[in-house]
Structures are given as structure tokens and as C-alpha cells.
C-alpha positions as CSV (number, residue, x, y, z in Angstrom):
1,M,-112.5,-10.4,45.8
2,R,-109.3,-8.6,44.8
3,K,-106.6,-11.0,43.6
4,S,-103.0,-9.8,44.4
5,I,-100.8,-10.0,41.3
6,T,-97.3,-8.7,41.0
7,F,-96.5,-7.3,37.6
8,F,-93.7,-4.9,36.5
9,F,-94.8,-2.2,34.2
10,C,-92.7,0.9,33.2
11,L,-94.4,4.2,33.4
12,C,-92.2,6.5,31.4
13,A,-92.5,9.6,29.2
14,T,-93.0,7.6,26.0
15,L,-94.0,3.9,25.9
16,V,-94.3,2.2,22.6
17,I,-96.7,-0.7,22.7
18,Q,-97.1,-3.3,19.9
19,A,-100.7,-3.7,18.6
20,Q,-102.6,-6.7,20.1
21,T,-100.3,-6.8,23.1
22,G,-102.1,-7.7,26.4
23,F,-101.1,-6.6,29.9
24,T,-102.2,-7.7,33.4
25,F,-102.4,-5.1,36.2
26,A,-102.6,-5.3,40.0
27,S,-105.4,-3.1,41.3
28,K,-105.6,-1.6,44.8
29,S,-109.4,-2.2,45.1
30,D,-112.1,-4.2,43.4
31,S,-113.7,-1.1,42.0
32,D,-110.7,0.3,40.2
33,N,-111.1,1.1,36.4
34,L,-108.5,1.6,33.7
35,N,-109.3,4.5,31.3
36,K,-107.6,5.1,28.0
37,N,-107.2,8.7,26.8
38,A,-107.2,8.7,23.0
39,S,-105.7,12.2,22.9
40,L,-102.5,10.8,24.4
41,Q,-102.1,8.0,21.8
42,T,-99.9,8.4,18.7
43,Q,-99.0,6.1,15.8
44,Q,-95.4,4.8,15.6
45,P,-95.2,2.9,12.3
46,S,-91.4,2.8,12.3
47,A,-91.1,1.2,15.7
48,T,-89.3,-2.3,15.7
49,F,-91.0,-5.1,17.7
50,K,-90.3,-8.8,18.2
51,N,-92.7,-10.8,16.1
52,A,-93.1,-14.1,14.3
53,V,-91.2,-13.0,11.3
54,I,-87.9,-12.0,13.0
55,I,-86.8,-14.8,15.3
56,W,-84.3,-13.5,17.9
57,P,-81.6,-15.8,19.3
58,E,-82.9,-17.1,22.7
59,I,-81.9,-19.0,25.8
60,K,-84.9,-20.6,27.5
61,L,-84.3,-21.9,31.1
62,K,-86.8,-24.2,32.7
63,A,-87.1,-25.4,36.3
64,T,-89.3,-28.5,37.1
65,L,-90.4,-29.9,40.4
66,G,-92.9,-32.7,40.0
67,T,-95.9,-31.2,38.2
68,L,-94.6,-27.7,38.8
69,S,-92.6,-25.8,36.1
70,S,-91.5,-22.3,35.4
71,T,-89.5,-20.8,32.5
72,T,-87.5,-17.7,31.9
73,K,-86.2,-16.4,28.6
74,I,-83.2,-14.3,27.5
75,K,-83.6,-12.9,24.0
76,F,-80.8,-11.2,22.0
77,N,-80.9,-8.3,19.7
78,D,-78.2,-5.7,19.1
79,A,-80.7,-2.9,19.6
80,M,-81.3,-3.9,23.2
81,T,-79.3,-2.7,26.3
82,H,-77.9,-4.2,29.5
83,G,-80.5,-2.2,31.4
84,L,-84.3,-2.0,31.2
85,D,-85.7,-2.1,27.7
86,P,-89.3,-0.8,28.0
87,G,-91.7,-2.8,25.8
88,Y,-89.3,-5.7,25.6
89,D,-88.3,-6.8,29.1
90,A,-91.2,-8.4,31.1
91,G,-91.5,-8.8,34.8
92,I,-92.7,-12.1,36.3
93,M,-96.1,-12.9,37.9
94,K,-95.2,-14.9,40.9
95,S,-97.1,-18.3,41.4
96,G,-95.2,-20.0,44.2
97,F,-92.7,-21.7,41.9
98,D,-90.9,-19.2,39.9
99,L,-87.7,-19.1,37.8
100,Y,-86.5,-15.6,36.8
101,T,-83.5,-13.5,35.8
102,R,-82.3,-10.1,36.9
103,L,-81.1,-7.5,34.5
104,V,-77.3,-7.4,33.8
105,E,-77.5,-3.9,35.2
106,D,-79.7,-5.0,38.1
107,N,-82.6,-2.8,39.2
108,G,-84.0,-5.2,41.8
109,I,-86.8,-6.5,39.6
110,D,-87.4,-10.2,38.7
111,F,-88.0,-10.8,35.0
112,T,-89.5,-13.6,33.0
113,I,-88.2,-12.2,29.7
114,Q,-85.0,-10.2,29.5
115,C,-83.7,-8.8,26.2
116,L,-80.0,-8.1,25.8
117,P,-77.5,-7.1,23.0
118,L,-75.2,-9.8,21.6
119,V,-72.2,-7.6,21.0
120,A,-69.0,-8.9,19.5
121,N,-66.2,-9.6,21.9
122,E,-68.3,-9.2,25.0
123,E,-69.0,-11.2,28.1
124,M,-72.2,-10.9,30.2
125,E,-73.2,-12.3,33.6
126,I,-77.0,-12.7,34.1
127,P,-78.3,-13.4,37.6
128,V,-80.7,-16.4,37.8
129,G,-83.1,-16.9,40.7
130,L,-85.6,-19.6,41.8
131,E,-88.3,-19.3,44.5
132,S,-90.2,-22.4,45.6
133,S,-92.9,-22.7,48.2
134,T,-92.7,-26.5,47.8
135,A,-89.9,-28.7,48.9
136,G,-88.4,-31.3,46.6
137,T,-85.9,-31.9,43.8
138,V,-85.7,-29.3,41.1
139,T,-84.4,-30.1,37.6
140,F,-82.9,-27.3,35.5
141,S,-82.9,-27.6,31.7
142,V,-82.2,-25.4,28.8
143,E,-83.3,-24.8,25.2
144,L,-80.9,-22.8,22.9
145,S,-82.4,-21.3,19.8
146,N,-80.6,-19.5,16.9
147,L,-77.5,-18.5,18.9
148,P,-74.6,-17.6,16.7
149,A,-71.6,-20.0,16.5
150,N,-69.3,-17.6,18.4
151,C,-71.7,-17.3,21.4
152,R,-70.7,-19.5,24.3
153,V,-73.1,-20.0,27.2
154,S,-72.4,-21.6,30.6
155,F,-74.4,-22.0,33.9
156,E,-72.7,-21.2,37.2
157,D,-73.6,-22.6,40.6
158,R,-71.6,-20.5,43.1
159,V,-72.4,-22.8,46.0
160,T,-70.9,-25.9,44.3
161,G,-68.4,-23.9,42.4
162,T,-69.3,-25.5,39.1
163,F,-69.5,-24.1,35.5
164,T,-71.6,-26.1,33.1
165,P,-71.1,-25.3,29.4
166,L,-74.5,-25.2,27.7
167,T,-73.8,-26.5,24.2
168,Q,-77.1,-28.5,23.5
169,N,-80.6,-28.7,24.7
170,G,-81.3,-30.8,27.8
171,T,-80.8,-31.1,31.5
172,I,-78.3,-28.9,33.3
173,C,-78.4,-30.1,36.9
174,T,-80.7,-30.9,39.8
175,L,-81.2,-29.2,43.1
176,V,-82.9,-30.2,46.3
177,V,-84.8,-27.3,47.8
178,A,-86.7,-26.7,51.0
179,A,-90.1,-25.2,51.2
180,Q,-90.2,-21.4,50.9
181,S,-86.6,-21.4,49.5
182,K,-85.0,-18.6,47.5
183,T,-81.7,-19.0,45.6
184,A,-81.0,-15.4,44.7
185,G,-77.2,-14.9,44.2
186,R,-76.5,-18.6,43.7
187,F,-77.0,-19.2,40.0
188,F,-75.7,-17.2,37.0
189,L,-75.8,-17.5,33.2
190,H,-72.6,-16.5,31.5
191,T,-72.6,-15.5,27.8
192,S,-69.5,-14.7,25.8
193,T,-68.7,-13.9,22.2
194,K,-65.1,-14.1,23.1
195,V,-63.1,-17.2,22.6
196,G,-59.6,-18.1,23.7
197,Q,-56.7,-19.5,21.8
198,D,-53.6,-20.9,23.5
199,I,-50.6,-21.2,21.2
200,T,-47.7,-23.4,22.4
201,L,-44.3,-21.9,21.6
202,S,-41.0,-23.9,21.8
203,A,-37.6,-22.4,22.5
204,G,-36.1,-21.1,19.2
205,W,-38.1,-20.3,16.1
206,N,-41.8,-20.9,15.6
207,I,-44.4,-19.9,13.0
208,I,-47.8,-19.0,14.4
209,S,-51.2,-17.6,13.5
210,A,-54.4,-16.7,15.3
211,N,-57.9,-18.0,14.8
212,V,-59.4,-15.3,17.1
213,L,-59.3,-11.6,16.7
214,P,-58.6,-9.6,19.9
215,S,-60.3,-6.2,20.4
216,N,-56.7,-4.7,20.5
217,L,-54.9,-5.8,17.4
218,N,-51.6,-4.1,18.3
219,M,-48.9,-6.9,17.9
220,K,-46.7,-5.7,20.8
221,D,-49.7,-5.7,23.1
222,I,-50.6,-9.2,22.0
223,F,-47.1,-10.4,22.9
224,Q,-46.7,-8.2,26.0
225,T,-47.2,-11.1,28.5
226,L,-44.3,-12.9,26.9
227,I,-42.2,-9.7,26.9
228,N,-42.9,-9.3,30.6
229,A,-42.0,-12.9,31.3
230,G,-38.6,-12.5,29.6
231,A,-39.5,-15.3,27.2
232,L,-39.7,-13.4,23.9
233,K,-36.7,-12.6,21.7
234,K,-38.2,-11.5,18.4
235,V,-41.3,-11.5,16.2
236,M,-41.0,-11.2,12.4
237,D,-43.5,-10.9,9.6
238,E,-43.1,-12.1,6.0
239,S,-41.5,-8.8,4.9
240,G,-38.9,-8.8,7.6
241,K,-40.5,-6.2,9.9
242,T,-40.0,-7.0,13.5
243,I,-41.0,-6.6,17.2
244,E,-37.7,-6.7,19.1
245,N,-35.9,-5.0,22.0
246,F,-33.7,-2.0,21.0
247,G,-32.4,-1.7,24.5
248,A,-31.0,1.7,25.3
249,F,-32.1,2.9,21.9
250,G,-35.8,2.7,22.6
251,G,-36.7,-0.6,24.3
252,W,-39.3,-2.9,22.7
253,K,-40.4,-1.5,19.3
254,N,-43.3,-2.7,17.2
255,N,-42.4,-2.2,13.5
256,I,-45.1,-4.7,12.4
257,G,-48.1,-2.7,13.6
258,N,-51.4,-4.6,13.9
259,L,-52.2,-8.3,13.6
260,T,-53.5,-9.3,10.2
261,V,-55.9,-12.3,10.2
262,T,-54.5,-13.7,6.9
263,K,-50.8,-13.6,7.9
264,G,-48.6,-15.9,9.9
265,Y,-45.6,-14.7,12.0
266,K,-42.2,-16.0,12.9
267,V,-41.6,-15.9,16.6
268,N,-38.2,-16.5,18.3
269,M,-38.4,-17.6,22.0
270,I,-35.7,-17.5,24.6
271,S,-37.7,-20.2,26.5
272,A,-40.8,-22.3,25.8
273,S,-44.0,-20.7,26.8
274,T,-47.7,-20.2,25.7
275,L,-49.3,-17.2,24.0
276,S,-52.9,-16.8,25.0
277,I,-55.2,-14.7,22.9
278,Q,-58.9,-13.7,23.7
279,G,-61.2,-12.4,21.0
280,I,-63.9,-13.3,18.5
281,P,-63.5,-16.2,16.1
282,V,-62.3,-15.5,12.6
283,N,-65.1,-15.8,10.1
284,L,-64.6,-18.7,7.6
285,P,-64.4,-19.2,4.7
286,L,-61.5,-16.8,4.4
287,D,-59.6,-15.8,1.2
288,I,-55.9,-15.3,1.6
289,A,-54.2,-13.3,-1.2
290,L,-50.7,-14.7,-2.1
291,N,-48.0,-12.7,-3.8
292,T,-45.5,-14.2,-6.2
293,G,-42.7,-15.8,-4.2
294,W,-42.7,-16.6,-0.5
295,N,-45.6,-15.7,1.8
296,I,-46.3,-16.6,5.5
297,I,-49.9,-17.4,5.8
298,S,-52.3,-18.0,8.7
299,Y,-54.4,-21.1,9.3
300,P,-57.3,-19.5,11.2
301,S,-59.4,-22.7,11.5
302,T,-60.1,-24.4,14.8
303,S,-59.6,-27.9,13.5
304,P,-56.9,-29.7,11.5
305,Q,-57.0,-29.9,7.7
306,D,-55.3,-32.1,5.2
307,A,-52.5,-29.8,4.1
308,K,-52.2,-31.0,0.5
309,A,-56.0,-31.0,0.0
310,L,-56.1,-27.4,1.1
311,V,-53.5,-26.3,-1.5
312,Q,-54.7,-28.6,-4.2
313,S,-56.4,-25.8,-6.1
314,L,-53.0,-24.1,-6.4
315,I,-51.4,-27.3,-7.6
316,D,-54.1,-27.8,-10.2
317,A,-53.7,-24.2,-11.4
318,G,-49.9,-24.7,-11.7
319,K,-49.3,-21.9,-9.2
320,L,-47.8,-23.7,-6.2
321,K,-44.0,-24.3,-5.9
322,K,-43.6,-25.3,-2.2
323,V,-45.2,-25.2,1.2
324,M,-43.1,-25.4,4.4
325,D,-44.0,-25.6,8.1
326,E,-42.0,-24.2,11.0
327,S,-39.8,-27.3,11.2
328,G,-39.0,-27.4,7.5
329,K,-41.3,-30.2,6.5
330,T,-42.7,-29.6,3.0
331,I,-45.3,-30.1,0.4
332,E,-43.5,-30.1,-3.0
333,N,-43.2,-31.9,-6.3
334,F,-40.8,-34.9,-6.4
335,G,-41.4,-35.3,-10.1
336,A,-40.5,-38.8,-11.3
337,F,-39.7,-39.8,-7.8
338,G,-43.3,-39.6,-6.5
339,G,-45.0,-36.4,-7.7
340,W,-46.5,-34.1,-5.2
341,K,-45.7,-35.3,-1.7
342,N,-47.2,-34.1,1.6
343,N,-44.6,-34.4,4.3
344,I,-46.5,-31.9,6.5
345,G,-49.7,-34.0,7.0
346,N,-52.2,-31.5,8.4
347,F,-52.4,-27.8,8.8
348,V,-53.1,-27.3,12.5
349,P,-54.7,-24.5,14.5
350,G,-52.2,-22.0,15.9
351,K,-49.5,-22.6,13.3
352,G,-48.5,-20.5,10.3
353,Y,-47.1,-21.8,7.0
354,K,-44.6,-20.6,4.4
355,V,-46.1,-20.8,0.9
356,N,-44.1,-20.2,-2.3
357,V,-46.2,-19.5,-5.4
358,L,-45.2,-18.9,-9.0
359,D,-47.8,-16.1,-9.6
360,N,-50.3,-14.0,-7.7
361,C,-53.2,-16.1,-6.6
362,T,-55.7,-16.7,-3.8
363,L,-55.9,-19.6,-1.2
364,T,-59.3,-20.1,0.5
365,I,-59.5,-21.5,4.0
366,P,-62.9,-23.3,4.2
367,A,-65.4,-23.3,7.0
368,T,-65.2,-27.1,7.3
369,S,-62.1,-29.3,7.2
370,T,-61.1,-32.9,6.8
371,K,-57.9,-34.4,8.3
372,A,-55.4,-36.3,6.1
373,A,-56.5,-39.9,5.7
374,T,-53.0,-41.2,6.0
375,I,-50.4,-40.5,8.7
376,V,-47.1,-39.1,7.4
377,P,-44.3,-41.3,8.6
378,E,-42.2,-39.4,11.2
379,V,-38.6,-38.8,10.2
380,L,-36.5,-40.4,13.0
381,A,-33.9,-38.3,14.8
382,S,-30.2,-39.1,14.6
383,T,-28.5,-40.0,17.8
384,H,-25.0,-39.8,16.3
385,F,-25.1,-36.5,14.5
386,T,-26.0,-33.6,16.9
387,K,-27.5,-30.5,15.2
388,V,-26.0,-27.2,15.9
389,F,-29.4,-25.5,16.4
390,A,-32.1,-26.0,19.0
391,G,-35.8,-26.3,18.3
392,N,-37.3,-26.0,14.9
393,G,-34.6,-24.0,13.2
394,T,-35.4,-21.5,10.5
395,D,-35.3,-20.8,6.7
396,H,-34.7,-24.4,6.0
397,E,-33.3,-26.1,2.9
398,S,-34.9,-29.4,2.0
399,I,-32.4,-32.1,1.3
400,N,-34.5,-34.7,-0.6
401,L,-32.6,-38.0,-1.1
402,V,-34.2,-40.3,-3.7
403,N,-33.5,-43.8,-5.0
404,L,-32.5,-44.8,-1.4
405,Q,-32.2,-48.5,-2.1
406,A,-30.2,-48.0,-5.3
407,S,-27.9,-45.7,-3.3
408,G,-27.1,-48.7,-1.0
409,L,-28.6,-47.0,2.1
410,Q,-30.3,-49.1,4.7
411,A,-32.9,-48.7,7.5
412,G,-31.1,-47.4,10.6
413,D,-28.5,-45.5,8.6
414,E,-27.9,-42.0,10.1
415,I,-27.4,-39.1,7.8
416,G,-25.8,-35.8,8.8
417,V,-25.9,-32.6,6.7
418,F,-22.8,-30.4,7.2
419,D,-21.7,-26.9,6.5
420,G,-18.0,-27.4,7.2
421,K,-17.8,-28.6,10.8
422,L,-21.4,-27.6,11.6
423,C,-24.1,-30.2,11.6
424,V,-27.1,-28.3,10.3
425,G,-29.5,-31.2,9.9
426,S,-29.7,-34.9,10.5
427,A,-32.0,-37.9,10.4
428,T,-32.2,-41.7,10.6
429,I,-33.6,-43.6,7.7
430,G,-36.6,-45.7,8.7
431,T,-38.3,-48.6,7.0
432,E,-41.1,-46.3,5.8
433,Q,-38.7,-44.0,4.0
434,L,-36.8,-46.9,2.6
435,M,-40.0,-48.5,1.2
436,A,-41.0,-45.1,-0.2
437,G,-37.6,-44.7,-1.8
438,S,-36.9,-41.2,-0.5
439,I,-36.3,-39.1,2.7
440,S,-36.5,-35.4,3.2
441,I,-33.9,-34.0,5.7
442,T,-34.3,-30.4,6.8
443,A,-31.2,-28.2,7.1
444,S,-31.5,-25.0,9.1
445,A,-30.0,-21.7,8.2
446,N,-27.9,-19.5,10.6
447,D,-30.5,-17.0,12.0
448,E,-27.8,-14.4,12.6
449,I,-29.2,-13.4,16.0
450,S,-27.2,-15.9,18.1
451,E,-23.7,-15.2,19.2
452,A,-22.4,-18.4,17.5
453,A,-23.4,-19.7,14.1
454,N,-26.4,-22.0,14.5
455,G,-27.0,-23.1,10.9
456,F,-25.7,-23.0,7.4
457,T,-24.5,-20.0,5.5
458,S,-26.0,-19.5,2.1
459,G,-23.4,-20.2,-0.7
460,H,-21.4,-22.8,1.4
461,S,-21.1,-26.3,0.0
462,I,-23.4,-29.1,1.2
463,E,-21.7,-32.1,2.6
464,L,-23.5,-35.3,3.7
465,K,-22.1,-38.0,6.1
466,L,-23.3,-41.5,6.8
467,Y,-23.0,-43.2,10.2
468,R,-23.4,-47.0,10.1
469,G,-22.2,-49.6,12.5
470,G,-19.7,-47.4,14.3
471,L,-18.2,-46.1,11.1
472,T,-18.6,-42.6,9.5
473,Y,-18.6,-42.3,5.7
474,T,-18.7,-39.3,3.4
475,L,-21.5,-39.5,0.9
476,A,-21.0,-38.5,-2.7
477,L,-23.9,-36.3,-4.1
478,A,-25.3,-36.7,-7.5
479,N,-27.6,-33.7,-8.1
480,L,-30.8,-34.4,-9.9
481,E,-32.4,-31.0,-9.3
482,G,-31.0,-28.0,-7.3
483,Q,-27.5,-27.0,-6.3
484,D,-25.1,-28.6,-3.9
485,I,-24.6,-25.3,-2.1
486,F,-26.8,-24.1,0.7
487,D,-29.6,-21.6,0.1
488,K,-32.4,-20.5,2.4
489,N,-35.8,-22.1,1.7
490,A,-34.4,-24.0,-1.3
491,S,-34.7,-27.7,-2.3
492,L,-32.1,-30.2,-3.4
493,F,-33.0,-33.5,-5.0
494,A,-30.1,-35.8,-5.1
495,Q,-29.0,-39.4,-5.1
496,V,-26.1,-40.4,-2.9
497,S,-23.4,-43.1,-2.9
498,R,-21.1,-44.2,-0.1
499,T,-17.4,-43.6,-0.7
500,D,-15.0,-46.5,-0.3
501,A,-12.9,-47.1,2.8
502,T,-10.4,-44.4,2.0
503,G,-13.3,-41.9,2.5
504,I,-14.1,-43.1,6.0
505,T,-13.4,-40.5,8.6
506,G,-11.2,-41.5,11.5
507,F,-10.6,-40.0,14.9
508,D,-7.5,-38.0,15.7
509,N,-6.1,-40.3,18.4
510,K,-2.7,-41.8,19.4
511,I,-3.4,-45.4,18.3
512,S,-1.8,-47.1,15.4
513,F,-1.9,-50.7,14.3
514,R,-1.0,-53.1,11.5
515,C,-2.5,-56.4,10.4
516,Y,-0.7,-59.5,9.2
517,P,-0.9,-61.7,7.2
518,N,-3.1,-59.9,4.8
519,P,-4.8,-61.5,3.0
520,F,-5.4,-64.4,5.5
521,S,-7.3,-67.6,5.6
522,E,-7.2,-68.9,9.2
523,Q,-6.5,-65.8,11.4
524,V,-5.1,-62.3,11.2
525,T,-2.9,-60.7,13.8
526,I,-3.7,-57.1,14.8
527,E,-0.7,-55.5,16.4
528,I,-1.7,-52.2,18.2
529,Q,0.5,-49.5,19.6
530,S,-0.8,-46.7,21.8
531,D,0.9,-43.7,23.5
532,C,-1.8,-43.5,26.2
533,S,-3.9,-45.6,28.5
534,E,-7.2,-44.6,27.0
535,K,-10.1,-46.9,26.4
536,L,-9.7,-49.1,23.3
537,E,-12.5,-50.5,21.2
538,V,-11.8,-52.8,18.2
539,N,-14.6,-54.1,15.9
540,I,-14.8,-55.9,12.6
541,F,-17.3,-54.7,9.9
542,D,-18.1,-55.8,6.4
543,M,-18.0,-53.4,3.5
544,N,-21.7,-52.6,4.0
545,G,-21.0,-51.3,7.4
546,K,-22.6,-54.2,9.2
547,L,-21.0,-55.3,12.5
548,V,-19.4,-58.7,12.1
549,R,-17.5,-59.2,15.4
550,K,-16.8,-57.3,18.6
551,L,-13.2,-58.1,19.1
552,Y,-12.1,-56.0,22.1
553,N,-13.5,-53.4,24.4
554,G,-11.3,-52.4,27.3
555,Q,-8.2,-50.6,28.4
556,A,-5.5,-49.8,25.9
557,R,-1.9,-50.7,26.5
558,N,1.4,-49.4,25.1
559,Q,1.6,-52.4,22.9
560,G,-0.9,-55.3,22.4
561,I,-1.8,-58.1,20.0
562,L,-5.3,-59.2,19.1
563,I,-6.2,-62.2,16.9
564,W,-9.3,-62.4,14.7
565,D,-10.0,-66.0,13.6
566,G,-12.3,-65.0,10.7
567,R,-15.5,-65.9,12.7
568,T,-18.6,-63.8,13.4
569,E,-20.3,-63.0,16.7
570,N,-22.2,-66.3,16.7
571,E,-18.9,-68.2,16.0
572,S,-19.8,-69.1,12.4
573,K,-17.2,-68.8,9.7
574,A,-17.3,-65.4,7.9
575,V,-17.6,-65.5,4.1
576,S,-14.6,-64.6,2.1
577,G,-14.2,-61.0,1.2
578,T,-12.9,-57.6,2.3
579,Y,-13.4,-56.5,6.0
580,L,-12.8,-53.4,7.9
581,I,-11.0,-53.4,11.3
582,N,-12.0,-50.3,13.3
583,A,-9.7,-49.5,16.3
584,N,-11.0,-46.3,18.0
585,G,-12.0,-44.9,14.6
586,K,-8.7,-45.9,12.8
587,I,-9.5,-48.1,9.9
588,A,-7.6,-50.9,8.1
589,K,-8.7,-53.3,5.4
590,V,-8.1,-57.0,5.6
591,V,-9.0,-59.7,3.1
592,L,-10.3,-63.1,4.2
593,K,-9.6,-65.9,1.6
594,D,-11.2,-69.4,1.4
């Protein structure tokens, strides 16, 4: 009796068949014969076939319902096409429980084997179907073999609206089916050799890099979405070439050209936004050539890496001078005050880094990475000294203060870095920095693209101020290495000391006062005169800037008298010595005797 079998076979002008390959045919009657005409056969010794020696990457899908099971395979080879590949694609013999795929360029045929190319920077959607004559619960599973690292696979169910990433072998999902059910148009396999990278950009200056390569490397096109959103102000490479708006003189111009995988780029943003890039992953390890002096490098990895460990080979070779991130944090040699210090912590994906080397050399970004074992203590912000710039700043100078305890500085002291009246950097000394004996404060340069100065000017004098306990002091700098004038990307190593009371800055107000008797032993009278009715605050401090007594906080009068009885906030007797009376920033010294 004739058995009905459905099998797809391509009859074409030339069909290359591998030796020892078997085929099954559906005959129209029991008496049909298949005849081979030897005169039509030719040898093709150069033809390429799948075999046991060359293992193609493969996705194997399996559907199981009780004792029933069916599999379908997708195999990959760059010589294949999205359409029918005669001799490679194989149609399915239906059995009543059948899992199959349709061609990407669908021809209406159900396939048990489909061969496709795995082209870089491409996405494919492969229809998946299931036919079951039996009702029950179907379990879908997957086996992935030899897929390249840049190939992502997901399974879509358009009825439930779910995408399931297929990253390892095992169960995908389950499905309850009725008898004689067909699911054509419901399930799809998605493959992609594209990956996405989202780079977060803050307002002001950033340094970025990419770990994916888009098909279009034109830098202006990469940033076009930010241009369209009105968020981008300027992009700059390490040589100073830019992407910026020339307005009536030509609009947005790309003087950088194409993205270079080894380079980082400075990006100035009008407002915070995200740069999204689609492409293929950068192949690691990657060698980055460094030229003598400053370079801006990429970090094209997808995971963080201990920054000092990554550049250790340059340190060991005596080639490295300094590494700096977008906020001015550094890796540099503190010499006798701690050797090479890593204040950056980890290199992180999406960021670029400035690297200063003493000679031409090469830095290798490895394929695998290890995060820093210790967390770099965060430098605390100052609440008293407000920086003139927003965001990260740019072209920073590193103000490295050492011997903190010997300098008389304390945890909680706030330090401001000034260029004239401009505060170009600030920080608060924490207990971690005090224990380490040093703190690095970043000062930002004027970027010369803002209407008002927003940083230091190279060649101007560096001035440091200390805020402690309501008082502001000028700090005297003792240079250990570097100059006490500002310079872009430079470093200053210094020890500071606080000036005496005559160096304390006051406020230009209309209050004056005198203290008597001075010295005193029991109490001192503070006679205050004011030309206005502004708020008046009077506090007592010791010579270390520690608050001793809050004496008055209220409305000022034309003339008033306050008494300090030589006691502290907790009413204990203050020790003998010199004290500072601060009335709205005006300072006077008084001496308490035994």
C-alpha cells in the first residue's frame, strides 16, 4: 500500500549532492521506479559540504509533549543565504507532532533544517511553527552549539508578547495546545550580531568611548540624535578636532571624521542625555598605541577593570606619567607620600581616559577583566565653597595635599581652590583621607566656550582657603613638587598650613565691636555697633577653629552688649588661652586667663 510522505526536494538545473547522502521520496503509485541516468552525473570535487570535520554553529529547538518530540535545526555558515540553499536546507516529513522553521525569505515550505549566514552587524527573524494532532502541554527547549560570542538569540511569543533571551541550554517555555492545533505566525527566533551600548552623558564635559562598532562610523551620524534633540554642544578628539555648530557658516561640521575604536572623545552637553550606539562588539584583546604626551584612549570592554592593574605594565616599564578620568581623578606617583595611587578605581565601559606617557608605547585592553579589590574612598563635596563650573569640568589640575595631619587639617575641614574670586575646585576632608595622609582635589580649567569664565586660567596663581567652624582661613602653600600657578592637566604636590587670625577673611558688613577687658579671667564684655537691622550671629571659637560657644543669633541693634563668661556650650569652664570672637564674619581675639 502506498504511504503518503511529504518531503521537499529542489529540482533545479544543477543540484550538488554529497556522497552517501540518502533521500526519501513520495511516489504517486505503488509501482513507480526511480531511475538514475549516469550520463547526467558529473564529479564536483571542489564542492563544500557540512560534515563531521567542520562543525557549523547551530541552534537546535525541541518540542516535547509526553512521549512525543520533534526537533528543528538552524545552522550557520557565511556561504549560505536567507533564501533556499539547495543541498543544505531540508524540508520536514510530517508525523503528526512537528516543529519546524520557515525560511527568512519565506517560500511557504516547512523545514527541519535551515542554513543561514551569520553576517556581522545583522539581525534575522526566523518563523517557527508547531503542528500537533494531540492535545496537551508542550515544552520548548533549546541547545546552542558553537555560536560566536557576538551572536544573541531570543525566542518571541507574539501572543503573550514575550521575548526570552536564549543564553544557555534548557527549557524556554511551555504551551497548552488543543488537538489538531497549528501555531504558524506565533513563534519567532531572533538572531542578532548587533549589540547596543547606552552611554550616559551629564551636562557639561564628559569623556566617552565605544565598545561596539556601528556599520556607519561617521562621528556626526553617531551623534545625530543628540544634535536633533538640541542636547549636544561639542565633540573633541585628542588632537583638538571637533564636531560643532558653525551656524550660518555651515551648520554642524564634522572635522573628526570616523570613530576610531582605540580613541576616547570629549563631549560637551547642553543637557544630560544618553547616547545609544548599535553595532558589533569590539574584538578583545585590543592594543592601543600611545604617543609621547597626552592621549585620550577608549576602554572598549563590557565590564569594569582595575584601572591601576590595567596600566601596571606601563608603570613597570617607566613609561607612565599620569592617568586622568573625566572628573579629574588620577592614577599618579605620590613618591615618598604613598607611591603610585589609584584614585580612579576601575575603568568602566562607556568612558574614555586621558593617559600621559613619557615615550611611545602600547597599552593592551585584555579580553577578561578583574575589578579593583578595594573601593577608592569618595572625596566629599564641600557645602561652603561653590565651584564655578557645572558637571565634571575639564583639563583639570590635580591639587595633591600631603602630610594632612602635620598640616593641622582635620576631618570635616572644607578646602576651596581659587583663581582670584573664582572657586575652581573644592572638597571636604574625610576620615579616610586623613588616615591616608593625603587628599587630591581637582581644579577645572576655563573651557573658553562659555560666556563667563568657568574655571582657572593657566598662569594664574593658585590660592587655597579653609573653612572650619564658621571661619574662613587662607592656607599657605609649601610646594613639594609642581608650581603654585595653574596649568591644564598638571599636578601640584604641596603641604599647607593655616595662617593666623590676621589671615582670616571677614565679611564686608556694617558691624563693628570691641571687647573688654582683654585679657579677662571672669567675663568679657562685647560691645557691638551696627548701622543696620540685619541678622546678627556671634560665636566663640578656639584657635583650631572648633566652636566653643554659640553666644547670640538674632536681630542686630544699633548698639548692644553681650557678655561671655568664659564657659563652653555645656557650661563647663573653658581652658585658658586665646579665643576668637566671630560677629558676622568680623573677628577679634580675646585671651582667657586662669
